[in-house]
C-alpha positions in Angstrom: 46.7 11.5 -62.4 44.7 8.7 -60.8 43.5 11.0 -58.1 42.3 13.6 -60.7 40.3 11.0 -62.5 38.9 9.7 -59.2 37.9 13.3 -58.3 36.3 13.7 -61.7 34.5 10.5 -61.3 33.3 11.6 -57.9 31.9 14.9 -59.4 30.1 12.9 -62.2 28.6 10.6 -59.6 27.5 13.6 -57.5 25.9 15.3 -60.5 24.1 12.1 -61.5 22.8 11.6 -57.9 21.7 15.3 -57.7 19.7 14.8 -61.0 18.1 11.7 -59.6 17.2 13.5 -56.3 15.7 16.4 -58.3 13.7 14.0 -60.4 12.3 12.4 -57.3 11.5 15.8 -55.7 9.7 16.8 -58.9 7.8 13.5 -58.9 6.7 14.1 -55.3 5.6 17.6 -56.2 3.5 16.3 -59.1 2.0 13.7 -56.9 1.0 16.3 -54.3 -0.5 18.5 -57.0 -2.5 15.7 -58.5 -4.0 14.7 -55.1 -6.6 17.4 -55.6 -7.5 16.0 -58.9 -8.0 12.5 -57.5 -10.5 13.1 -54.8 -13.4 14.2 -57.0 -13.0 11.0 -59.1 -13.7 8.8 -56.1 -17.2 10.2 -55.6 -20.0 8.6 -57.6 -21.1 10.6 -60.6 -24.4 10.7 -62.4 -22.8 11.5 -65.8 -20.1 9.1 -66.9 -19.0 11.6 -69.6 -18.2 14.1 -66.8 -16.1 11.5 -65.0 -14.2 10.7 -68.3 -13.8 14.5 -68.9 -12.3 15.0 -65.4 -10.0 11.9 -65.9 -8.7 13.2 -69.3 -8.2 16.7 -67.9 -6.2 15.2 -65.1 -4.0 13.3 -67.6 -3.7 16.6 -69.6 -2.5 18.4 -66.5 0.0 15.8 -65.6 1.3 15.5 -69.1 1.8 19.3 -69.3 3.8 19.2 -66.0 5.9 16.3 -67.3 6.7 18.2 -70.5 7.6 21.3 -68.5 9.9 19.3 -66.3 11.7 17.6 -69.2 12.1 20.9 -71.0 13.7 22.4 -67.9 16.1 19.4 -67.7 16.8 19.8 -71.4 17.8 23.4 -70.8 20.3 22.3 -68.1 21.6 19.1 -69.9 25.2 19.2 -70.6 25.9 16.1 -72.8 24.5 15.4 -76.2 23.3 12.0 -75.3 21.2 13.4 -72.4 19.9 16.2 -74.6 18.9 13.7 -77.3 17.1 11.5 -74.8 15.2 14.5 -73.3 14.2 15.7 -76.8 12.8 12.2 -77.5 11.0 12.2 -74.2 9.4 15.6 -74.9 8.3 14.5 -78.4 6.7 11.4 -76.9 5.0 13.4 -74.2 3.7 15.9 -76.9 2.3 12.9 -78.8 0.5 11.6 -75.7 -0.8 15.1 -75.0 -2.2 15.3 -78.5 -4.0 12.0 -78.1 -5.3 13.1 -74.7 -6.7 16.4 -76.2 -8.1 14.4 -79.1 -10.0 12.2 -76.7 -11.3 15.3 -74.8 -12.4 16.7 -78.2 -14.2 13.5 -79.1 -15.9 13.4 -75.7 -17.1 17.0 -76.2 -18.4 16.1 -79.7 -20.3 13.1 -78.3 -22.1 15.2 -75.7 -25.7 16.0 -76.5 -26.5 19.6 -77.3 -28.2 21.4 -74.4 
């Protein structure tokens, strides 16, 4: 019986480690994707609103990727505790996305008519 619970513990540890490795891979993929968004920000701009718009759009892109990742994890989550945490994470990310989009909208409204 001790060996069985040790084997079960080993499986749980391996699953936990696999999830952490997947999270790290996903983070690296997001980082690679966001590199393209960062290079234009480093160049000087004539219009500060354009810089802000690009910055907010970068946030929006990263938030959407984070939401997608959490929802994928949620679909694979096996325990109620993990599911509840992921649901909270998704809700928080949706709130952040709404604030980001609101900031983009305000920025668009503040732009002078052409």
